[in-house]
VOGU-3710 file (C-alpha; in Angstrom, 3 decimals, decimal comma):
1> mirikafgnn> 0,000/0,000/0,000  1,256/3,496/-0,860  1,190/6,014/1,975  -0,261/9,363/0,968  -0,552/12,878/2,280  -3,398/15,191/1,377  -3,514/18,870/0,545  -6,783/20,649/1,286  -7,502/23,613/3,526  -3,762/23,486/4,441
11> syyslyimaf> -4,412/20,387/6,556  -2,366/17,222/6,873  -4,629/14,260/7,444  -3,238/11,236/5,624  -4,951/8,554/7,683  -8,354/10,185/7,279  -7,957/10,633/3,556  -6,764/7,063/3,097  -9,793/5,763/4,938  -12,081/8,106/2,985
21> vvftifsckp> -10,665/7,110/-0,406  -10,827/3,391/0,331  -14,366/3,678/1,684  -15,788/5,781/-1,137  -14,247/3,724/-3,920  -15,284/0,380/-2,514  -18,757/1,566/-1,520  -19,543/2,793/-5,045  -21,226/0,692/-7,653  -18,690/-0,047/-10,412
31> ikndivkhnf> -19,465/1,279/-13,885  -19,375/-1,276/-16,696  -16,655/-0,969/-19,319  -19,336/-0,125/-21,876  -19,222/3,445/-20,620  -16,178/4,175/-22,796  -18,301/3,536/-25,896  -19,832/6,925/-25,185  -16,502/8,768/-25,192  -16,170/11,568/-27,733
41> itgekdqpdi> -12,640/12,855/-28,174  -11,518/15,540/-30,568  -8,298/17,393/-31,106  -6,683/19,399/-33,851  -3,214/20,697/-34,579  -2,291/23,599/-32,305  -5,575/23,226/-30,384  -6,193/21,502/-27,012  -7,868/18,111/-26,994  -11,327/17,852/-25,488
51> fyndsidvsi> -13,322/14,971/-24,029  -17,022/14,432/-23,493  -19,001/11,367/-22,434  -22,733/11,746/-23,022  -23,755/8,734/-20,923  -22,349/10,256/-17,711  -22,400/13,913/-18,821  -18,758/14,636/-17,998  -16,397/17,014/-19,832  -12,617/17,276/-19,632
61> dflgnagfed> -10,352/19,876/-21,241  -6,662/19,291/-21,826  -3,841/21,800/-22,080  -2,702/20,471/-25,450  -2,376/17,139/-27,181  -3,262/14,600/-24,522  -1,823/11,527/-26,228  -4,918/9,422/-25,574  -4,416/5,696/-25,199  -6,858/3,322/-26,793
71> lseinrkkie> -8,768/1,529/-24,044  -8,664/-1,890/-25,627  -8,526/-5,031/-23,515  -4,733/-5,273/-23,760  -4,179/-1,676/-22,738  -6,496/-2,030/-19,757  -4,403/-4,913/-18,429  -1,239/-2,892/-18,912  -2,729/0,025/-16,993  -3,857/-2,317/-14,231
81> rklhnikgis> -0,263/-3,478/-13,805  0,948/0,112/-13,647  -1,561/1,069/-10,964  -1,643/-2,125/-8,909  -0,115/-0,436/-5,851  -2,727/2,285/-5,594  -5,247/0,890/-3,165  -8,872/1,416/-4,104  -8,322/2,370/-7,761  -10,351/0,082/-10,029
91> vnnlivscqp> -9,453/-0,182/-13,709  -13,080/-1,111/-14,315  -13,899/2,552/-13,657  -11,312/3,915/-16,099  -12,758/6,187/-18,796  -9,671/8,028/-20,114  -5,984/7,150/-20,249  -3,436/9,495/-21,778  0,266/10,272/-21,929  0,964/13,856/-23,027
101> nekysmyyfy> 4,729/13,231/-23,132  7,422/10,778/-22,016  7,505/12,222/-18,472  4,078/11,314/-17,103  0,696/9,642/-17,699  -2,805/10,650/-16,633  -5,785/8,433/-15,842  -9,391/9,404/-15,215  -11,878/7,174/-13,382  -15,624/7,675/-13,080
111> ekinnpvdtl> -17,763/6,433/-10,205  -21,433/6,719/-9,456  -22,024/7,471/-5,782  -25,145/5,653/-4,634  -25,871/7,736/-1,544  -24,124/11,110/-1,784  -23,932/13,192/1,394  -24,967/16,367/-0,447  -25,071/17,971/-3,901  -22,223/20,416/-3,297
121> lhekcilten> -19,003/20,395/-5,334  -16,127/18,695/-3,480  -12,487/18,698/-4,582  -9,240/17,436/-3,091  -5,714/16,511/-4,174  -3,649/13,698/-2,648  0,098/13,231/-3,061  2,011/9,998/-2,500  5,102/10,190/-0,353  7,401/9,149/-3,177
131> nriaigekqk> 6,137/12,188/-5,116  5,630/10,120/-8,261  1,831/9,805/-8,042  -0,864/12,371/-7,275  -4,579/11,677/-6,986  -7,309/14,235/-7,503  -11,001/13,821/-6,706  -13,911/15,902/-7,919  -17,452/15,053/-6,845  -20,869/16,611/-7,139
141> gikkittvtq> -23,889/14,583/-6,128  -23,772/11,119/-7,636  -20,934/11,924/-10,062  -17,303/11,571/-9,082  -14,108/11,762/-11,147  -10,804/10,504/-9,750  -7,708/11,490/-11,692  -4,281/9,901/-11,220  -1,076/11,505/-12,476  1,881/9,130/-12,570
151> aftdsvnvle> 5,391/10,526/-13,177  8,283/8,608/-14,715  10,887/11,058/-13,398  11,405/13,089/-10,218  11,516/16,297/-12,273  7,727/16,235/-12,713  5,584/18,045/-10,161  2,638/15,661/-10,241  0,753/17,600/-7,581  0,716/20,817/-9,610
161> itksnmkriy> -0,261/18,922/-12,746  -3,126/17,242/-10,894  -4,331/20,535/-9,426  -4,291/22,050/-12,913  -6,142/19,055/-14,375  -8,807/19,278/-11,699  -9,724/22,780/-12,872  -10,503/21,413/-16,324  -12,846/18,622/-15,222  -16,506/19,562/-15,549
171> ldssnvkkls> -19,276/17,327/-14,229  -21,591/18,603/-16,946  -21,981/18,948/-20,724  -19,660/21,951/-21,141  -17,826/20,381/-24,065  -20,859/19,554/-26,194  -20,728/23,004/-27,778  -17,072/22,410/-28,714  -17,839/19,243/-30,675  -18,189/19,381/-34,446
181> ylkifnyytn> -18,582/16,711/-37,108  -15,364/17,823/-38,814  -13,383/17,492/-35,575  -14,877/14,047/-34,909  -14,176/12,981/-38,494  -10,558/14,133/-38,301  -9,873/12,627/-34,886  -11,193/9,144/-35,534  -9,577/8,948/-38,972  -6,223/10,513/-37,997
191> vysnylqgre> -5,588/9,344/-34,436  -7,465/6,056/-34,167  -7,520/5,402/-37,919  -10,735/3,461/-37,441  -13,292/4,581/-40,009  -15,851/2,101/-38,748  -15,645/3,607/-35,274  -15,613/7,096/-36,762  -18,849/6,378/-38,610  -20,523/5,329/-35,373
201> klktapikds> -19,217/8,414/-33,552  -20,592/10,684/-36,274  -23,985/9,003/-36,061  -24,244/9,220/-32,279  -22,507/12,538/-31,611  -24,571/14,513/-29,053  -24,398/17,702/-31,129  -27,457/19,890/-30,672  -26,526/22,933/-32,784  -28,832/22,850/-35,843
211> rkklwkngfi> -26,227/24,620/-37,993  -23,630/21,967/-37,221  -26,147/19,196/-37,898  -26,288/20,290/-41,544  -22,830/18,723/-41,953  -23,662/15,391/-40,328  -24,870/13,367/-43,324  -22,104/14,696/-45,546  -19,358/13,505/-43,229  -21,076/10,144/-42,690
221> ttlnsfmsnn> -21,316/9,644/-46,454  -17,690/10,691/-46,934  -16,532/8,183/-44,352  -18,724/5,477/-45,861  -17,172/6,148/-49,272  -13,762/5,209/-47,860  -14,884/1,649/-47,015  -15,530/-0,947/-49,748  -18,055/-3,800/-49,553  -20,250/-1,316/-47,752
231> keydsiikds> -24,018/-1,818/-47,933  -24,711/1,436/-46,110  -22,716/3,379/-48,699  -24,458/1,596/-51,566  -27,845/2,518/-50,127  -26,884/6,176/-49,633  -25,551/6,503/-53,188  -28,590/4,785/-54,657  -30,919/7,234/-52,913  -28,718/10,168/-53,887
241> ekkkinfekt> -28,628/9,242/-57,570  -32,420/9,062/-57,689  -32,432/12,800/-56,953  -29,969/13,662/-59,738  -31,147/15,324/-62,937  -31,912/12,788/-65,651  -30,279/13,628/-68,997  -31,331/10,460/-70,822  -33,706/12,299/-73,186  -30,786/14,404/-74,366
251> iwpafsqsei> -28,166/11,669/-74,531  -29,847/8,535/-75,824  -30,931/9,976/-79,226  -27,354/10,966/-79,952  -25,595/8,091/-78,231  -24,386/6,434/-81,440  -22,865/9,550/-82,959  -19,122/9,460/-83,543  -18,475/12,573/-81,435  -19,450/10,595/-78,337
261> kkdndvfkai> -16,446/8,521/-77,279  -16,655/5,287/-75,322  -14,272/3,227/-73,189  -10,733/3,212/-74,706  -11,682/5,899/-77,206  -12,208/8,235/-74,245  -8,466/8,158/-73,547  -7,660/8,663/-77,243  -9,921/11,722/-77,344  -8,390/13,203/-74,189
271> selasknqii> -4,906/12,430/-75,523  -5,669/14,566/-78,567  -6,920/17,367/-76,309  -3,851/17,047/-74,104  -1,498/17,356/-77,071  -3,009/20,747/-78,005  -3,810/22,274/-74,614  -1,791/23,461/-71,614  -4,349/22,897/-68,856  -6,873/20,091/-68,386
281> mlnedhyypk> -9,224/20,218/-65,444  -11,198/17,252/-64,117  -13,666/17,332/-61,234  -14,986/14,712/-58,860  -17,886/14,081/-56,563  -16,176/13,578/-53,201  -18,385/10,572/-52,475  -17,206/8,518/-55,487  -13,937/6,533/-55,330  -14,495/5,598/-58,991
291> hrlfamqlle> -13,873/9,227/-59,952  -10,367/8,967/-58,477  -9,892/5,677/-60,290  -10,530/7,425/-63,620  -8,175/10,257/-62,653  -5,526/7,618/-61,939  -6,141/5,847/-65,258  -5,835/9,156/-67,113  -2,341/9,932/-65,834  -0,340/7,935/-68,385
301> tlkqngfqyi> -2,217/9,619/-71,234  -1,412/13,038/-69,808  2,220/12,164/-69,114  2,696/11,020/-72,692  1,512/14,444/-73,822  3,949/16,432/-71,748  1,988/17,104/-68,582  4,352/17,532/-65,628  2,235/19,024/-62,850  -0,827/17,941/-60,914
311> sieaftpnte> -2,593/20,500/-58,740  -5,209/19,154/-56,323  -7,907/20,889/-54,312  -7,729/20,543/-50,498  -4,334/18,833/-50,813  -1,216/19,429/-48,728  1,896/18,097/-50,475  4,849/16,598/-48,647  7,551/19,134/-47,881  10,998/18,646/-49,384
321> dnkiiipnsk> 12,511/17,582/-46,068  9,599/15,292/-45,237  10,643/11,648/-45,527  7,048/10,434/-45,397  6,160/8,645/-48,586  3,135/9,527/-50,681  0,319/9,100/-49,897  -0,322/9,784/-46,221  -3,117/11,110/-44,042  -1,395/14,483/-43,642
331> nglytkepyf> -2,022/15,210/-47,323  -5,667/16,090/-46,707  -9,163/15,018/-45,794  -10,198/13,199/-48,973  -6,752/11,739/-49,643  -7,319/9,282/-46,787  -9,611/7,333/-49,128  -7,784/4,322/-50,666  -8,501/5,123/-54,322  -7,292/8,669/-53,852
341> ghflrkanal> -4,176/6,996/-52,473  -3,845/4,913/-55,636  -4,210/8,081/-57,735  -1,351/9,704/-55,791  0,843/6,593/-55,937  0,469/6,439/-59,709  1,208/10,152/-60,079  4,290/9,766/-57,919  5,498/6,715/-59,856  5,123/8,573/-63,164
351> gftilgheny> 7,206/11,463/-61,898  4,533/14,151/-61,681  5,122/17,158/-59,450  2,113/16,991/-57,126  0,937/20,306/-55,700  -2,056/21,660/-53,831  -3,919/24,834/-54,756  -6,278/25,159/-51,790  -6,711/28,706/-50,493  -6,044/29,087/-46,770
361> dntidreigq> -6,047/32,887/-46,801  -9,314/33,948/-45,191  -8,818/37,523/-46,361  -9,559/36,648/-49,992  -12,281/34,685/-51,760  -11,607/30,944/-51,838  -12,051/30,724/-55,629  -9,690/33,641/-56,259  -7,125/32,205/-53,855  -7,200/28,810/-55,558
371> aknilkilek> -6,754/30,355/-59,005  -3,821/32,495/-57,827  -2,144/29,458/-56,270  -2,300/27,624/-59,611  -1,032/30,758/-61,342  2,183/30,470/-59,289  3,071/27,333/-61,281  2,785/29,263/-64,552  4,762/32,205/-63,172  7,690/29,866/-62,478
381> dphakifiyv> 7,205/27,772/-65,613  5,164/29,608/-68,320  5,067/26,516/-70,517  3,983/24,140/-67,752  1,291/21,643/-68,664  -0,978/21,199/-65,659  -3,609/18,626/-64,726  -5,946/20,284/-62,227  -8,114/18,014/-60,051  -11,007/19,656/-58,233
391> ghghleksnt> -14,283/18,909/-56,502  -17,680/19,706/-57,940  -18,151/23,182/-59,447  -14,662/24,653/-59,172  -14,154/23,863/-62,875  -16,960/26,184/-63,998  -15,832/28,938/-66,373  -19,283/30,559/-66,679  -23,035/29,951/-66,210  -22,896/30,299/-62,428
401> kkrlmasylk> -24,378/32,814/-60,002  -21,001/33,088/-58,286  -17,693/33,147/-60,143  -15,733/29,979/-59,516  -12,063/29,066/-59,683  -11,774/28,104/-63,368  -13,301/31,434/-64,381  -10,652/33,359/-62,450  -7,841/31,103/-63,690  -8,890/31,698/-67,288
411> eysgidpiti> -8,831/35,462/-66,691  -5,531/35,580/-64,787  -3,588/33,191/-67,019  -5,078/33,964/-70,413  -5,408/30,200/-70,895  -8,770/28,574/-71,572  -8,561/25,250/-69,713  -10,237/22,141/-71,055  -12,771/21,123/-68,407  -14,195/17,621/-67,957
421> nqekvimktk> -17,122/17,132/-65,590  -17,588/13,576/-64,339  -20,143/14,287/-61,603  -23,015/15,822/-63,585  -24,285/12,992/-65,797  -25,249/9,787/-63,975  -26,432/6,980/-66,259  -26,193/3,220/-66,348  -24,609/2,148/-69,632  -22,942/-1,032/-70,809
431> eklvliprsf> -19,866/1,088/-71,459  -17,670/1,847/-68,463  -16,725/5,301/-69,763  -18,563/7,695/-72,072  -17,249/11,148/-73,041  -19,796/13,646/-74,347  -18,937/17,097/-75,792  -20,831/20,070/-74,438  -22,459/20,703/-77,821  -24,890/17,849/-77,148
441> fakdtlmqss> -26,364/19,855/-74,268  -26,668/23,152/-76,145  -30,489/23,019/-76,102  -30,843/21,231/-72,763  -32,114/23,772/-70,223  -31,435/21,379/-67,330  -27,678/21,362/-67,877  -26,246/24,140/-65,750  -22,570/23,267/-66,099  -20,261/25,123/-68,490
451> adyflinnle> -17,828/22,196/-68,773  -16,375/21,421/-72,194  -16,963/17,680/-71,790  -19,057/15,398/-69,620  -17,933/11,947/-68,559  -20,268/9,112/-67,660  -18,197/7,046/-65,239  -19,396/3,502/-64,585  -16,029/2,131/-63,521  -15,865/-0,264/-60,581
461> atlanvypdk> -13,546/0,780/-57,787  -11,727/-2,536/-57,413  -8,073/-3,437/-56,966  -8,238/-5,356/-60,239  -8,768/-2,008/-61,990  -5,925/-0,411/-60,044  -3,468/-3,224/-60,776  -4,523/-4,626/-64,177  -1,129/-6,295/-64,667  -1,152/-8,144/-61,331
471> siktvtlshp> -2,828/-11,423/-60,529  -5,614/-11,064/-57,939  -5,821/-13,829/-55,340  -8,470/-14,734/-52,763  -6,840/-14,778/-49,330  -8,078/-15,750/-45,881  -7,498/-14,034/-42,547  -8,047/-16,361/-39,594  -8,279/-15,643/-35,879  -10,105/-17,644/-33,189
481> nfnsykneel> -11,571/-14,452/-31,701  -13,258/-13,582/-34,995  -16,033/-15,965/-33,927  -17,084/-13,432/-31,295  -17,892/-10,954/-34,066  -19,722/-13,148/-36,569  -22,724/-10,808/-36,536  -20,681/-7,587/-36,678  -18,991/-5,784/-39,528  -15,234/-5,570/-39,036
491> lvsvfdweey> -12,937/-3,123/-40,782  -10,059/-4,714/-42,681  -7,266/-2,239/-43,470  -4,654/-3,412/-45,958  -1,360/-1,506/-46,148  1,474/-1,889/-48,606  4,246/-3,655/-46,699  7,056/-1,517/-48,105  5,247/1,679/-47,125  4,495/0,331/-43,659
501> nktksanllv> 8,035/-0,949/-43,153  9,408/2,537/-43,868  7,070/4,424/-41,558  5,893/1,845/-38,961  2,742/3,961/-38,719  -0,496/2,482/-39,988  -2,319/5,567/-38,684  -0,260/7,734/-41,021  -0,553/5,682/-44,194  -3,406/5,578/-46,681
511> pvllwlekpk> -4,473/1,923/-47,014  -4,395/-0,016/-50,258  -7,857/-1,254/-49,333  -10,482/-0,687/-46,628  -12,944/-3,562/-46,562  -15,990/-4,260/-44,401  -16,752/-7,901/-43,665  -18,589/-10,108/-41,200  -16,402/-13,100/-40,261  -17,611/-16,566/-41,194
521> ggkiqlnlpq> -16,287/-19,539/-39,267  -13,622/-17,377/-37,664  -12,350/-16,289/-41,083  -12,427/-13,264/-43,375  -11,849/-13,575/-47,100  -10,842/-10,825/-49,496  -9,169/-10,391/-52,866  -5,693/-8,875/-53,062  -3,036/-8,439/-55,762  0,151/-10,410/-55,404
531> gkyyitvktv> 2,486/-8,703/-52,966  3,290/-8,144/-49,294  0,990/-6,356/-46,857  0,499/-5,290/-43,276  -3,148/-5,907/-42,376  -5,238/-4,833/-39,413  -8,777/-5,838/-38,502  -10,714/-3,558/-36,151  -14,079/-3,716/-34,442  -16,347/-0,711/-34,050
541> nnklfkfndf> -14,979/-0,368/-30,495  -11,384/-0,510/-31,740  -10,458/-4,039/-30,746  -7,415/-4,709/-32,919  -6,121/-7,807/-34,739  -2,824/-7,614/-36,638  -1,414/-9,635/-39,540  2,244/-8,738/-40,126  4,214/-9,367/-43,299  1,208/-10,971/-45,003
551> evk> 2,280/-12,268/-48,410  0,003/-12,990/-51,361  1,834/-15,273/-53,796
//
């Protein structure tokens, strides 16, 4: 047992406090581990992390990046070993574990007090005599938080840290207003790298602000688009496409005309355009991985026609001194999606200079800022041939209520870019690709886009279409504990082994494949190209299974 001394009202009463702590902890009804399922954690660069649990209505602020530990079964046992000498502390009550740096760790425990003495706010700090552990308690009514700060060096003043932490514990919903769907999206894709868990957090986030709620479905759909074999995504897209404008009456009568190019002829037509033009601009719908697949397939055609640069919306390129390989999660929000990763890998392999043209200057219009960022390429290299990849309407040169990026770029550069819109026309055709010149929509009052060409994209986002020269094999992942999840979707993340071996950070890398699957007979099957991989399987609550150096022969 560790002897402790307490600091409160300038009194020294170690025996009393010890008795009080032991009594209160053992007389409280333990909270089930399921409580951590209600944790909502968010944090951004240069901003403090925040915590909120809606099942117990408790908020915690942190000074900076808290370094949260994942409360999986293995980690809980490790923490139990660390804290085994602290009498009365039960790991079953642990709700947050974090290590802000290499000098100390922090733990937060929640208890429900069955028969509280009063409803007043009570606080106290307790210091162990070896000065390596400090305990703080904050209680109001039935809710009580115990925080433990454990130092790994004598240079850490655990008592002061604990006192400071106590000020940032709120036994209420203070942090609900700080939550946002973007912050939740970023945290559970960047830090935990569990898109299945992130989807659940987005669905259940206790956000009440009606303005913020407008973003909810968009982020859920975006996250769903990252995961293949996804029935929820398929359903969302099916419903969305029903609401799209139907251009069949315009297209079908002219479908056999020679100006409309199909499948391989699409690349021949764009090759001819690329040979005569300096800028080609292609857009995407952010919810469609197949749009990135087409962008990837187009790269060789562009390279053969002298294109050297790719400029991407909402993209942060690697810095020159950054040893991180392309692609990685630091490149942007949408680049975390596997087929965007394949697009970037192909561009990198072909020797393209990959740049980003997003505008981060809030003092100027976003569209103007984007255009000026692209203009910088031409200022350095007036003869540069640039492939510009954008989302939605940024490629519009006219016909819009608000001027968009392509309109400004045309004005500033004096170059009329060729624009290809692959999000506007949604049709099921036997052809995988159909390219239609704008002239076919000259009399169509429903077409509001000014794009020069429209692409019908019916490609399938599969690894067979990413690696057409590689043999695809059916492989099996086996684990005895998979049987416990036979009725649950698990997230299979497949990483290129060479990329993983260089970085040792699966959270940083963009996977080759994200696949949802319910195990059958303790096994998961999926199709992979020949090669070596690092594979993880995660549950919605972040239980992790690893498959190292997995080779497909």
